[in-house]
All heavy atoms as a GROMACS GRO file, in nm:
protein
  591
    1TYR      N    1   1.502   0.738   1.157
    1TYR     CA    2   1.628   0.725   1.089
    1TYR      C    3   1.686   0.863   1.067
    1TYR      O    4   1.616   0.964   1.077
    1TYR     CB    5   1.612   0.648   0.958
    1TYR     CG    6   1.519   0.711   0.858
    1TYR    CD1    7   1.567   0.793   0.758
    1TYR    CD2    8   1.382   0.687   0.863
    1TYR    CE1    9   1.483   0.851   0.666
    1TYR    CE2   10   1.297   0.744   0.772
    1TYR     CZ   11   1.347   0.826   0.673
    1TYR     OH   12   1.263   0.882   0.583
    2GLU      N   13   1.816   0.866   1.041
    2GLU     CA   14   1.885   0.993   1.023
    2GLU      C   15   1.972   0.986   0.899
    2GLU      O   16   2.043   0.887   0.878
    2GLU     CB   17   1.970   1.024   1.146
    2GLU     CG   18   2.028   1.162   1.145
    2GLU     CD   19   2.089   1.199   1.278
    2GLU    OE1   20   2.064   1.132   1.380
    2GLU    OE2   21   2.165   1.297   1.280
    3LEU      N   22   1.965   1.088   0.816
    3LEU     CA   23   2.045   1.094   0.694
    3LEU      C   24   2.151   1.202   0.709
    3LEU      O   25   2.120   1.314   0.749
    3LEU     CB   26   1.957   1.129   0.574
    3LEU     CG   27   1.843   1.034   0.540
    3LEU    CD1   28   1.760   1.092   0.425
    3LEU    CD2   29   1.898   0.898   0.502
    4SER      N   30   2.274   1.168   0.676
    4SER     CA   31   2.382   1.266   0.682
    4SER      C   32   2.394   1.345   0.553
    4SER      O   33   2.462   1.448   0.548
    4SER     CB   34   2.516   1.196   0.713
    4SER     OG   35   2.544   1.102   0.612
    5GLN      N   36   2.328   1.295   0.448
    5GLN     CA   37   2.328   1.364   0.319
    5GLN      C   38   2.198   1.332   0.247
    5GLN      O   39   2.131   1.234   0.280
    5GLN     CB   40   2.448   1.322   0.235
    5GLN     CG   41   2.453   1.173   0.206
    5GLN     CD   42   2.585   1.134   0.141
    5GLN    OE1   43   2.678   1.212   0.133
    5GLN    NE2   44   2.592   1.012   0.093
    6PRO      N   45   2.160   1.412   0.147
    6PRO     CA   46   2.035   1.384   0.073
    6PRO      C   47   2.038   1.246   0.009
    6PRO      O   48   2.144   1.199  -0.035
    6PRO     CB   49   2.032   1.493  -0.034
    6PRO     CG   50   2.120   1.601   0.016
    6PRO     CD   51   2.227   1.533   0.097
    7ALA      N   52   1.922   1.180   0.006
    7ALA     CA   53   1.914   1.045  -0.053
    7ALA      C   54   1.770   1.012  -0.087
    7ALA      O   55   1.677   1.066  -0.028
    7ALA     CB   56   1.970   0.941   0.043
    8LYS      N   57   1.753   0.920  -0.181
    8LYS     CA   58   1.622   0.860  -0.207
    8LYS      C   59   1.601   0.753  -0.101
    8LYS      O   60   1.689   0.672  -0.076
    8LYS     CB   61   1.617   0.797  -0.345
    8LYS     CG   62   1.598   0.895  -0.457
    8LYS     CD   63   1.566   0.820  -0.585
    8LYS     CE   64   1.554   0.914  -0.701
    8LYS     NZ   65   1.431   0.990  -0.701
    9VAL      N   66   1.485   0.753  -0.038
    9VAL     CA   67   1.458   0.661   0.072
    9VAL      C   68   1.341   0.570   0.036
    9VAL      O   69   1.240   0.614  -0.019
    9VAL     CB   70   1.426   0.739   0.201
    9VAL    CG1   71   1.386   0.645   0.314
    9VAL    CG2   72   1.545   0.824   0.242
   10MET      N   73   1.358   0.441   0.070
   10MET     CA   74   1.249   0.345   0.056
   10MET      C   75   1.241   0.268   0.188
   10MET      O   76   1.343   0.224   0.241
   10MET     CB   77   1.275   0.247  -0.059
   10MET     CG   78   1.156   0.158  -0.085
   10MET     SD   79   1.168   0.045  -0.226
   10MET     CE   80   1.265   0.132  -0.342
   11LEU      N   81   1.120   0.252   0.239
   11LEU     CA   82   1.098   0.180   0.364
   11LEU      C   83   0.980   0.086   0.344
   11LEU      O   84   0.869   0.130   0.315
   11LEU     CB   85   1.070   0.277   0.479
   11LEU     CG   86   1.042   0.217   0.616
   11LEU    CD1   87   1.160   0.133   0.664
   11LEU    CD2   88   1.012   0.326   0.716
   12LYS      N   89   1.007  -0.045   0.357
   12LYS     CA   90   0.904  -0.147   0.336
   12LYS      C   91   0.899  -0.241   0.455
   12LYS      O   92   1.000  -0.264   0.521
   12LYS     CB   93   0.931  -0.226   0.209
   12LYS     CG   94   0.920  -0.142   0.084
   12LYS     CD   95   0.932  -0.226  -0.040
   12LYS     CE   96   0.910  -0.138  -0.162
   12LYS     NZ   97   0.875  -0.215  -0.280
   13ILE      N   98   0.782  -0.299   0.477
   13ILE     CA   99   0.762  -0.396   0.585
   13ILE      C  100   0.727  -0.530   0.522
   13ILE      O  101   0.648  -0.537   0.428
   13ILE     CB  102   0.651  -0.349   0.680
   13ILE    CG1  103   0.694  -0.218   0.746
   13ILE    CG2  104   0.620  -0.456   0.784
   13ILE    CD1  105   0.589  -0.153   0.831
   14TYR      N  106   0.786  -0.637   0.578
   14TYR     CA  107   0.767  -0.773   0.527
   14TYR      C  108   0.724  -0.863   0.642
   14TYR      O  109   0.762  -0.843   0.757
   14TYR     CB  110   0.898  -0.828   0.469
   14TYR     CG  111   0.949  -0.748   0.351
   14TYR    CD1  112   1.031  -0.639   0.370
   14TYR    CD2  113   0.916  -0.784   0.222
   14TYR    CE1  114   1.078  -0.564   0.262
   14TYR    CE2  115   0.962  -0.711   0.113
   14TYR     CZ  116   1.043  -0.602   0.135
   14TYR     OH  117   1.088  -0.529   0.028
   15ASN      N  118   0.649  -0.969   0.608
   15ASN     CA  119   0.614  -1.069   0.710
   15ASN      C  120   0.726  -1.173   0.719
   15ASN      O  121   0.826  -1.164   0.647
   15ASN     CB  122   0.477  -1.132   0.681
   15ASN     CG  123   0.472  -1.209   0.551
   15ASN    OD1  124   0.574  -1.250   0.495
   15ASN    ND2  125   0.351  -1.230   0.500
   16VAL      N  126   0.710  -1.272   0.805
   16VAL     CA  127   0.815  -1.371   0.827
   16VAL      C  128   0.836  -1.462   0.706
   16VAL      O  129   0.937  -1.531   0.698
   16VAL     CB  130   0.789  -1.458   0.952
   16VAL    CG1  131   0.799  -1.374   1.078
   16VAL    CG2  132   0.656  -1.529   0.944
   17PHE      N  133   0.744  -1.461   0.611
   17PHE     CA  134   0.758  -1.540   0.488
   17PHE      C  135   0.826  -1.461   0.377
   17PHE      O  136   0.842  -1.511   0.266
   17PHE     CB  137   0.621  -1.589   0.440
   17PHE     CG  138   0.549  -1.672   0.543
   17PHE    CD1  139   0.437  -1.623   0.606
   17PHE    CD2  140   0.594  -1.798   0.577
   17PHE    CE1  141   0.370  -1.698   0.702
   17PHE    CE2  142   0.529  -1.874   0.672
   17PHE     CZ  143   0.416  -1.824   0.735
   18GLY      N  144   0.863  -1.336   0.407
   18GLY     CA  145   0.930  -1.253   0.308
   18GLY      C  146   0.834  -1.183   0.214
   18GLY      O  147   0.876  -1.120   0.118
   19GLN      N  148   0.705  -1.190   0.243
   19GLN     CA  149   0.605  -1.123   0.158
   19GLN      C  150   0.594  -0.977   0.200
   19GLN      O  151   0.587  -0.946   0.319
   19GLN     CB  152   0.469  -1.191   0.173
   19GLN     CG  153   0.469  -1.336   0.131
   19GLN     CD  154   0.345  -1.408   0.178
   19GLN    OE1  155   0.295  -1.386   0.288
   19GLN    NE2  156   0.294  -1.498   0.094
   20GLU      N  157   0.590  -0.890   0.101
   20GLU     CA  158   0.577  -0.747   0.130
   20GLU      C  159   0.439  -0.719   0.187
   20GLU      O  160   0.338  -0.760   0.131
   20GLU     CB  161   0.599  -0.667   0.002
   20GLU     CG  162   0.603  -0.518   0.025
   20GLU     CD  163   0.630  -0.441  -0.102
   20GLU    OE1  164   0.719  -0.482  -0.179
   20GLU    OE2  165   0.559  -0.341  -0.124
   21VAL      N  166   0.436  -0.651   0.301
   21VAL     CA  167   0.312  -0.619   0.370
   21VAL      C  168   0.272  -0.474   0.344
   21VAL      O  169   0.156  -0.444   0.316
   21VAL     CB  170   0.327  -0.643   0.522
   21VAL    CG1  171   0.206  -0.593   0.598
   21VAL    CG2  172   0.353  -0.789   0.551
   22ARG      N  173   0.369  -0.384   0.352
   22ARG     CA  174   0.338  -0.241   0.341
   22ARG      C  175   0.459  -0.164   0.292
   22ARG      O  176   0.572  -0.192   0.333
   22ARG     CB  177   0.297  -0.188   0.479
   22ARG     CG  178   0.260  -0.042   0.487
   22ARG     CD  179   0.119  -0.022   0.437
   22ARG     NE  180   0.085   0.118   0.424
   22ARG     CZ  181   0.010   0.184   0.511
   22ARG    NH1  182  -0.037   0.125   0.618
   22ARG    NH2  183  -0.018   0.311   0.489
   23THR      N  184   0.435  -0.069   0.205
   23THR     CA  185   0.538   0.027   0.164
   23THR      C  186   0.505   0.157   0.235
   23THR      O  187   0.399   0.216   0.212
   23THR     CB  188   0.538   0.048   0.012
   23THR    OG1  189   0.565  -0.077  -0.052
   23THR    CG2  190   0.642   0.149  -0.029
   24LEU      N  191   0.595   0.200   0.323
   24LEU     CA  192   0.573   0.325   0.397
   24LEU      C  193   0.633   0.444   0.324
   24LEU      O  194   0.578   0.554   0.327
   24LEU     CB  195   0.632   0.314   0.537
   24LEU     CG  196   0.566   0.209   0.627
   24LEU    CD1  197   0.639   0.197   0.759
   24LEU    CD2  198   0.420   0.242   0.651
   25ILE      N  199   0.748   0.425   0.261
   25ILE     CA  200   0.814   0.529   0.182
   25ILE      C  201   0.862   0.464   0.054
   25ILE      O  202   0.931   0.362   0.058
   25ILE     CB  203   0.933   0.593   0.258
   25ILE    CG1  204   0.888   0.647   0.394
   25ILE    CG2  205   0.996   0.702   0.173
   25ILE    CD1  206   1.003   0.691   0.482
   26SER      N  207   0.829   0.523  -0.058
   26SER     CA  208   0.860   0.460  -0.186
   26SER      C  209   0.948   0.550  -0.273
   26SER      O  210   0.898   0.625  -0.357
   26SER     CB  211   0.730   0.429  -0.260
   26SER     OG  212   0.759   0.370  -0.385
   27GLY      N  213   1.078   0.544  -0.250
   27GLY     CA  214   1.173   0.615  -0.336
   27GLY      C  215   1.164   0.766  -0.331
   27GLY      O  216   1.195   0.833  -0.429
   28LYS      N  217   1.124   0.820  -0.220
   28LYS     CA  218   1.108   0.965  -0.204
   28LYS      C  219   1.242   1.031  -0.173
   28LYS      O  220   1.320   0.980  -0.093
   28LYS     CB  221   1.008   0.991  -0.092
   28LYS     CG  222   0.974   1.135  -0.070
   28LYS     CD  223   0.870   1.149   0.041
   28LYS     CE  224   0.846   1.295   0.073
   28LYS     NZ  225   0.759   1.311   0.189
   29ASP      N  226   1.268   1.145  -0.236
   29ASP     CA  227   1.389   1.222  -0.206
   29ASP      C  228   1.377   1.288  -0.069
   29ASP      O  229   1.274   1.349  -0.038
   29ASP     CB  230   1.412   1.330  -0.312
   29ASP     CG  231   1.458   1.274  -0.444
   29ASP    OD1  232   1.538   1.180  -0.443
   29ASP    OD2  233   1.414   1.325  -0.549
   30HIS      N  234   1.480   1.273   0.012
   30HIS     CA  235   1.486   1.334   0.145
   30HIS      C  236   1.612   1.418   0.155
   30HIS      O  237   1.717   1.378   0.104
   30HIS     CB  238   1.493   1.227   0.254
   30HIS     CG  239   1.364   1.158   0.283
   30HIS    ND1  240   1.302   1.074   0.195
   30HIS    CD2  241   1.286   1.162   0.393
   30HIS    CE1  242   1.191   1.028   0.249
   30HIS    NE2  243   1.179   1.080   0.370
   31VAL      N  244   1.603   1.529   0.224
   31VAL     CA  245   1.723   1.607   0.255
   31VAL      C  246   1.785   1.549   0.382
   31VAL      O  247   1.723   1.470   0.452
   31VAL     CB  248   1.688   1.757   0.274
   31VAL    CG1  249   1.636   1.816   0.145
   31VAL    CG2  250   1.591   1.779   0.387
   32ALA      N  251   1.908   1.588   0.410
   32ALA     CA  252   1.976   1.541   0.531
   32ALA      C  253   1.895   1.584   0.654
   32ALA      O  254   1.836   1.692   0.656
   32ALA     CB  255   2.116   1.598   0.538
   33GLY      N  256   1.891   1.496   0.754
   33GLY     CA  257   1.818   1.527   0.877
   33GLY      C  258   1.764   1.401   0.942
   33GLY      O  259   1.791   1.290   0.900
   34ARG      N  260   1.687   1.422   1.047
   34ARG     CA  261   1.629   1.312   1.124
   34ARG      C  262   1.480   1.300   1.091
   34ARG      O  263   1.410   1.400   1.082
   34ARG     CB  264   1.648   1.339   1.273
   34ARG     CG  265   1.579   1.239   1.361
   34ARG     CD  266   1.614   1.254   1.504
   34ARG     NE  267   1.683   1.129   1.535
   34ARG     CZ  268   1.772   1.113   1.627
   34ARG    NH1  269   1.810   1.214   1.699
   34ARG    NH2  270   1.826   0.997   1.648
   35TYR      N  271   1.434   1.174   1.078
   35TYR     CA  272   1.296   1.147   1.040
   35TYR      C  273   1.237   1.039   1.130
   35TYR      O  274   1.307   0.949   1.174
   35TYR     CB  275   1.289   1.097   0.895
   35TYR     CG  276   1.336   1.200   0.795
   35TYR    CD1  277   1.470   1.208   0.759
   35TYR    CD2  278   1.246   1.288   0.737
   35TYR    CE1  279   1.514   1.304   0.668
   35TYR    CE2  280   1.288   1.383   0.646
   35TYR     CZ  281   1.422   1.390   0.612
   35TYR     OH  282   1.464   1.485   0.522
   36ASP      N  283   1.107   1.050   1.155
   36ASP     CA  284   1.031   0.948   1.229
   36ASP      C  285   0.922   0.894   1.137
   36ASP      O  286   0.860   0.970   1.063
   36ASP     CB  287   0.964   1.008   1.352
   36ASP     CG  288   1.064   1.051   1.458
   36ASP    OD1  289   1.160   0.976   1.482
   36ASP    OD2  290   1.047   1.160   1.514
   37VAL      N  291   0.901   0.764   1.144
   37VAL     CA  292   0.796   0.700   1.066
   37VAL      C  293   0.714   0.614   1.160
   37VAL      O  294   0.769   0.541   1.242
   37VAL     CB  295   0.856   0.611   0.954
   37VAL    CG1  296   0.745   0.542   0.876
   37VAL    CG2  297   0.943   0.694   0.862
   38GLU      N  298   0.582   0.623   1.148
   38GLU     CA  299   0.494   0.542   1.231
   38GLU      C  300   0.409   0.454   1.141
   38GLU      O  301   0.351   0.501   1.043
   38GLU     CB  302   0.404   0.635   1.314
   38GLU     CG  303   0.325   0.562   1.418
   38GLU     CD  304   0.251   0.659   1.509
   38GLU    OE1  305   0.313   0.753   1.558
   38GLU    OE2  306   0.129   0.638   1.526
   39TRP      N  307   0.402   0.326   1.174
   39TRP     CA  308   0.320   0.229   1.100
   39TRP      C  309   0.195   0.201   1.181
   39TRP      O  310   0.202   0.168   1.300
   39TRP     CB  311   0.401   0.102   1.076
   39TRP     CG  312   0.327  -0.008   1.008
   39TRP    CD1  313   0.240   0.003   0.904
   39TRP    CD2  314   0.335  -0.147   1.038
   39TRP    NE1  315   0.193  -0.120   0.867
   39TRP    CE2  316   0.250  -0.215   0.948
   39TRP    CE3  317   0.406  -0.222   1.131
   39TRP    CZ2  318   0.234  -0.353   0.949
   39TRP    CZ3  319   0.391  -0.358   1.133
   39TRP    CH2  320   0.306  -0.424   1.042
   40ASN      N  321   0.080   0.211   1.118
   40ASN     CA  322  -0.047   0.192   1.188
   40ASN      C  323  -0.092   0.046   1.195
   40ASN      O  324  -0.202   0.017   1.239
   40ASN     CB  325  -0.157   0.277   1.125
   40ASN     CG  326  -0.185   0.241   0.981
   40ASN    OD1  327  -0.128   0.146   0.927
   40ASN    ND2  328  -0.272   0.318   0.917
   41GLY      N  329  -0.008  -0.048   1.148
   41GLY     CA  330  -0.042  -0.189   1.156
   41GLY      C  331  -0.133  -0.237   1.044
   41GLY      O  332  -0.193  -0.344   1.054
   42ARG      N  333  -0.142  -0.159   0.939
   42ARG     CA  334  -0.225  -0.197   0.824
   42ARG      C  335  -0.137  -0.230   0.705
   42ARG      O  336  -0.027  -0.179   0.692
   42ARG     CB  337  -0.322  -0.085   0.788
   42ARG     CG  338  -0.418  -0.056   0.902
   42ARG     CD  339  -0.536   0.026   0.857
   42ARG     NE  340  -0.629   0.046   0.968
   42ARG     CZ  341  -0.723  -0.040   1.004
   42ARG    NH1  342  -0.740  -0.151   0.938
   42ARG    NH2  343  -0.803  -0.014   1.105
   43ASN      N  344  -0.190  -0.319   0.619
   43ASN     CA  345  -0.115  -0.355   0.499
   43ASN      C  346  -0.147  -0.255   0.387
   43ASN      O  347  -0.221  -0.158   0.409
   43ASN     CB  348  -0.144  -0.500   0.456
   43ASN     CG  349  -0.288  -0.523   0.417
   43ASN    OD1  350  -0.363  -0.432   0.384
   43ASN    ND2  351  -0.329  -0.649   0.420
   44ASP      N  352  -0.092  -0.277   0.268
   44ASP     CA  353  -0.115  -0.184   0.156
   44ASP      C  354  -0.260  -0.180   0.110
   44ASP      O  355  -0.301  -0.087   0.041
   44ASP     CB  356  -0.025  -0.221   0.037
   44ASP     CG  357   0.117  -0.171   0.052
   44ASP    OD1  358   0.138  -0.073   0.127
   44ASP    OD2  359   0.208  -0.228  -0.010
   45HIS      N  360  -0.340  -0.279   0.149
   45HIS     CA  361  -0.482  -0.283   0.112
   45HIS      C  362  -0.571  -0.221   0.220
   45HIS      O  363  -0.693  -0.217   0.205
   45HIS     CB  364  -0.527  -0.427   0.085
   45HIS     CG  365  -0.445  -0.495  -0.020
   45HIS    ND1  366  -0.452  -0.460  -0.153
   45HIS    CD2  367  -0.351  -0.591  -0.011
   45HIS    CE1  368  -0.366  -0.534  -0.222
   45HIS    NE2  369  -0.304  -0.614  -0.137
   46GLY      N  370  -0.511  -0.176   0.331
   46GLY     CA  371  -0.586  -0.113   0.438
   46GLY      C  372  -0.637  -0.207   0.545
   46GLY      O  373  -0.701  -0.164   0.640
   47SER      N  374  -0.605  -0.337   0.533
   47SER     CA  375  -0.648  -0.435   0.634
   47SER      C  376  -0.550  -0.441   0.750
   47SER      O  377  -0.429  -0.429   0.730
   47SER     CB  378  -0.658  -0.574   0.571
   47SER     OG  379  -0.750  -0.575   0.466
   48GLN      N  380  -0.603  -0.460   0.869
   48GLN     CA  381  -0.520  -0.474   0.989
   48GLN      C  382  -0.442  -0.605   0.982
   48GLN      O  383  -0.498  -0.708   0.948
   48GLN     CB  384  -0.608  -0.474   1.114
   48GLN     CG  385  -0.533  -0.477   1.244
   48GLN     CD  386  -0.461  -0.348   1.274
   48GLN    OE1  387  -0.515  -0.241   1.254
   48GLN    NE2  388  -0.340  -0.358   1.321
   49VAL      N  389  -0.313  -0.601   1.012
   49VAL     CA  390  -0.231  -0.723   1.012
   49VAL      C  391  -0.236  -0.787   1.150
   49VAL      O  392  -0.271  -0.724   1.250
   49VAL     CB  393  -0.085  -0.695   0.969
   49VAL    CG1  394  -0.080  -0.635   0.831
   49VAL    CG2  395  -0.014  -0.607   1.070
   50ALA      N  396  -0.196  -0.913   1.156
   50ALA     CA  397  -0.195  -0.987   1.283
   50ALA      C  398  -0.074  -0.947   1.367
   50ALA      O  399   0.028  -0.902   1.315
   50ALA     CB  400  -0.190  -1.136   1.253
   51SER      N  401  -0.086  -0.966   1.498
   51SER     CA  402   0.029  -0.947   1.586
   51SER      C  403   0.135  -1.049   1.548
   51SER      O  404   0.103  -1.161   1.507
   51SER     CB  405  -0.011  -0.968   1.732
   51SER     OG  406  -0.102  -0.870   1.773
   52GLY      N  407   0.262  -1.012   1.564
   52GLY     CA  408   0.369  -1.106   1.534
   52GLY      C  409   0.497  -1.037   1.494
   52GLY      O  410   0.513  -0.916   1.512
   53ILE      N  411   0.589  -1.114   1.440
   53ILE     CA  412   0.720  -1.066   1.397
   53ILE      C  413   0.711  -1.016   1.253
   53ILE      O  414   0.656  -1.084   1.167
   53ILE     CB  415   0.827  -1.177   1.407
   53ILE    CG1  416   0.836  -1.232   1.549
   53ILE    CG2  417   0.962  -1.127   1.357
   53ILE    CD1  418   0.891  -1.134   1.650
   54TYR      N  419   0.769  -0.899   1.230
   54TYR     CA  420   0.778  -0.841   1.097
   54TYR      C  421   0.920  -0.789   1.078
   54TYR      O  422   0.995  -0.773   1.175
   54TYR     CB  423   0.676  -0.727   1.079
   54TYR     CG  424   0.534  -0.777   1.077
   54TYR    CD1  425   0.463  -0.796   1.194
   54TYR    CD2  426   0.472  -0.808   0.956
   54TYR    CE1  427   0.334  -0.845   1.192
   54TYR    CE2  428   0.342  -0.856   0.953
   54TYR     CZ  429   0.274  -0.874   1.072
   54TYR     OH  430   0.146  -0.923   1.070
   55PHE      N  431   0.956  -0.764   0.955
   55PHE     CA  432   1.086  -0.709   0.923
   55PHE      C  433   1.066  -0.580   0.844
   55PHE      O  434   0.973  -0.570   0.765
   55PHE     CB  435   1.167  -0.808   0.836
   55PHE     CG  436   1.198  -0.935   0.908
   55PHE    CD1  437   1.109  -1.040   0.907
   55PHE    CD2  438   1.316  -0.947   0.980
   55PHE    CE1  439   1.137  -1.158   0.973
   55PHE    CE2  440   1.344  -1.064   1.047
   55PHE     CZ  441   1.256  -1.171   1.044
   56TYR      N  442   1.152  -0.483   0.871
   56TYR     CA  443   1.148  -0.362   0.788
   56TYR      C  444   1.280  -0.347   0.716
   56TYR      O  445   1.385  -0.383   0.770
   56TYR     CB  446   1.110  -0.237   0.867
   56TYR     CG  447   1.207  -0.196   0.975
   56TYR    CD1  448   1.312  -0.108   0.947
   56TYR    CD2  449   1.192  -0.241   1.106
   56TYR    CE1  450   1.399  -0.068   1.047
   56TYR    CE2  451   1.277  -0.202   1.206
   56TYR     CZ  452   1.381  -0.115   1.176
   56TYR     OH  453   1.468  -0.076   1.275
   57ARG      N  454   1.273  -0.298   0.593
   57ARG     CA  455   1.392  -0.278   0.511
   57ARG      C  456   1.400  -0.131   0.475
   57ARG      O  457   1.309  -0.076   0.410
   57ARG     CB  458   1.383  -0.361   0.385
   57ARG     CG  459   1.504  -0.348   0.297
   57ARG     CD  460   1.490  -0.439   0.177
   57ARG     NE  461   1.612  -0.434   0.100
   57ARG     CZ  462   1.619  -0.461  -0.028
   57ARG    NH1  463   1.512  -0.499  -0.094
   57ARG    NH2  464   1.733  -0.454  -0.090
   58LEU      N  465   1.506  -0.067   0.519
   58LEU     CA  466   1.529   0.074   0.492
   58LEU      C  467   1.642   0.087   0.391
   58LEU      O  468   1.751   0.033   0.412
   58LEU     CB  469   1.568   0.148   0.621
   58LEU     CG  470   1.607   0.294   0.606
   58LEU    CD1  471   1.488   0.377   0.561
   58LEU    CD2  472   1.664   0.348   0.736
   59GLN      N  473   1.614   0.154   0.280
   59GLN     CA  474   1.716   0.184   0.180
   59GLN      C  475   1.726   0.334   0.169
   59GLN      O  476   1.626   0.404   0.154
   59GLN     CB  477   1.677   0.128   0.043
   59GLN     CG  478   1.684  -0.023   0.034
   59GLN     CD  479   1.648  -0.069  -0.105
   59GLN    OE1  480   1.533  -0.099  -0.131
   59GLN    NE2  481   1.746  -0.075  -0.192
   60ALA      N  482   1.848   0.384   0.178
   60ALA     CA  483   1.875   0.527   0.163
   60ALA      C  484   2.001   0.539   0.078
   60ALA      O  485   2.110   0.510   0.125
   60ALA     CB  486   1.895   0.594   0.298
   61GLY      N  487   1.982   0.575  -0.047
   61GLY     CA  488   2.097   0.578  -0.140
   61GLY      C  489   2.150   0.437  -0.155
   61GLY      O  490   2.076   0.344  -0.183
   62SER      N  491   2.280   0.418  -0.130
   62SER     CA  492   2.341   0.285  -0.141
   62SER      C  493   2.335   0.205  -0.010
   62SER      O  494   2.375   0.090  -0.005
   62SER     CB  495   2.487   0.297  -0.187
   62SER     OG  496   2.561   0.371  -0.091
   63PHE      N  497   2.285   0.266   0.097
   63PHE     CA  498   2.274   0.202   0.227
   63PHE      C  499   2.146   0.120   0.235
   63PHE      O  500   2.039   0.166   0.196
   63PHE     CB  501   2.273   0.307   0.338
   63PHE     CG  502   2.246   0.254   0.475
   63PHE    CD1  503   2.347   0.199   0.551
   63PHE    CD2  504   2.117   0.257   0.527
   63PHE    CE1  505   2.322   0.150   0.678
   63PHE    CE2  506   2.091   0.208   0.653
   63PHE     CZ  507   2.194   0.154   0.729
   64THR      N  508   2.155  -0.004   0.286
   64THR     CA  509   2.038  -0.089   0.309
   64THR      C  510   2.052  -0.157   0.444
   64THR      O  511   2.159  -0.206   0.478
   64THR     CB  512   2.026  -0.198   0.200
   64THR    OG1  513   2.014  -0.135   0.073
   64THR    CG2  514   1.904  -0.285   0.224
   65LYS      N  515   1.943  -0.157   0.519
   65LYS     CA  516   1.943  -0.226   0.649
   65LYS      C  517   1.809  -0.294   0.667
   65LYS      O  518   1.704  -0.237   0.640
   65LYS     CB  519   1.966  -0.127   0.762
   65LYS     CG  520   1.981  -0.194   0.897
   65LYS     CD  521   2.036  -0.100   1.000
   65LYS     CE  522   2.071  -0.179   1.124
   65LYS     NZ  523   2.150  -0.100   1.217
   66VAL      N  524   1.814  -0.419   0.717
   66VAL     CA  525   1.693  -0.495   0.749
   66VAL      C  526   1.695  -0.523   0.898
   66VAL      O  527   1.795  -0.570   0.952
   66VAL     CB  528   1.687  -0.628   0.670
   66VAL    CG1  529   1.565  -0.708   0.710
   66VAL    CG2  530   1.689  -0.601   0.521
   67MET      N  531   1.584  -0.493   0.964
   67MET     CA  532   1.574  -0.515   1.108
   67MET      C  533   1.441  -0.586   1.139
   67MET      O  534   1.344  -0.573   1.066
   67MET     CB  535   1.577  -0.382   1.184
   67MET     CG  536   1.708  -0.308   1.171
   67MET     SD  537   1.844  -0.387   1.257
   67MET     CE  538   1.792  -0.368   1.426
   68LYS      N  539   1.442  -0.658   1.251
   68LYS     CA  540   1.324  -0.731   1.297
   68LYS      C  541   1.248  -0.644   1.396
   68LYS      O  542   1.308  -0.568   1.473
   68LYS     CB  543   1.370  -0.860   1.363
   68LYS     CG  544   1.256  -0.948   1.410
   68LYS     CD  545   1.302  -1.087   1.452
   68LYS     CE  546   1.412  -1.089   1.552
   68LYS     NZ  547   1.437  -1.223   1.606
   69MET      N  548   1.114  -0.655   1.396
   69MET     CA  549   1.032  -0.585   1.494
   69MET      C  550   0.913  -0.672   1.531
   69MET      O  551   0.876  -0.762   1.458
   69MET     CB  552   0.985  -0.451   1.440
   69MET     CG  553   0.890  -0.458   1.325
   69MET     SD  554   0.838  -0.292   1.278
   69MET     CE  555   0.763  -0.329   1.122
   70MET      N  556   0.856  -0.644   1.646
   70MET     CA  557   0.738  -0.715   1.690
   70MET      C  558   0.620  -0.619   1.687
   70MET      O  559   0.629  -0.508   1.741
   70MET     CB  560   0.754  -0.769   1.831
   70MET     CG  561   0.628  -0.836   1.880
   70MET     SD  562   0.643  -0.961   2.006
   70MET     CE  563   0.770  -1.063   1.953
   71PHE      N  564   0.512  -0.661   1.624
   71PHE     CA  565   0.389  -0.582   1.621
   71PHE      C  566   0.291  -0.646   1.718
   71PHE      O  567   0.260  -0.764   1.707
   71PHE     CB  568   0.330  -0.578   1.480
   71PHE     CG  569   0.200  -0.504   1.473
   71PHE    CD1  570   0.196  -0.367   1.491
   71PHE    CD2  571   0.082  -0.572   1.452
   71PHE    CE1  572   0.076  -0.299   1.486
   71PHE    CE2  573  -0.039  -0.504   1.448
   71PHE     CZ  574  -0.042  -0.367   1.464
   72ILE      N  575   0.242  -0.566   1.813
   72ILE     CA  576   0.148  -0.614   1.914
   72ILE      C  577   0.027  -0.523   1.911
   72ILE      O  578   0.039  -0.401   1.920
   72ILE     CB  579   0.210  -0.612   2.055
   72ILE    CG1  580   0.336  -0.700   2.056
   72ILE    CG2  581   0.110  -0.660   2.159
   72ILE    CD1  582   0.417  -0.688   2.183
   73LYS      N  583  -0.092  -0.584   1.898
   73LYS     CA  584  -0.216  -0.505   1.897
   73LYS      C  585  -0.254  -0.464   2.037
   73LYS      O  586  -0.232  -0.530   2.132
   73LYS     CB  587  -0.331  -0.586   1.837
   73LYS     CG  588  -0.314  -0.611   1.692
   73LYS     CD  589  -0.439  -0.681   1.642
   73LYS     CE  590  -0.418  -0.743   1.509
   73LYS     NZ  591  -0.537  -0.805   1.459
   0.00000   0.00000   0.00000
């Protein structure tokens, strides 16, 4: 993702039932710039998740976007 101005960023992953699977970024302040985030396929408890469809929700300041992704082992 890319920020044009400084913002607090939150990035979470959800399963198809809307249950939170993993928090990758939790309200951290970021300066403007480009960022890469990699998910290792584990939930917040450290267990490997199953292959399938997941959703990620990116919040940066007042901007929010939800996108679908496929996780394949």
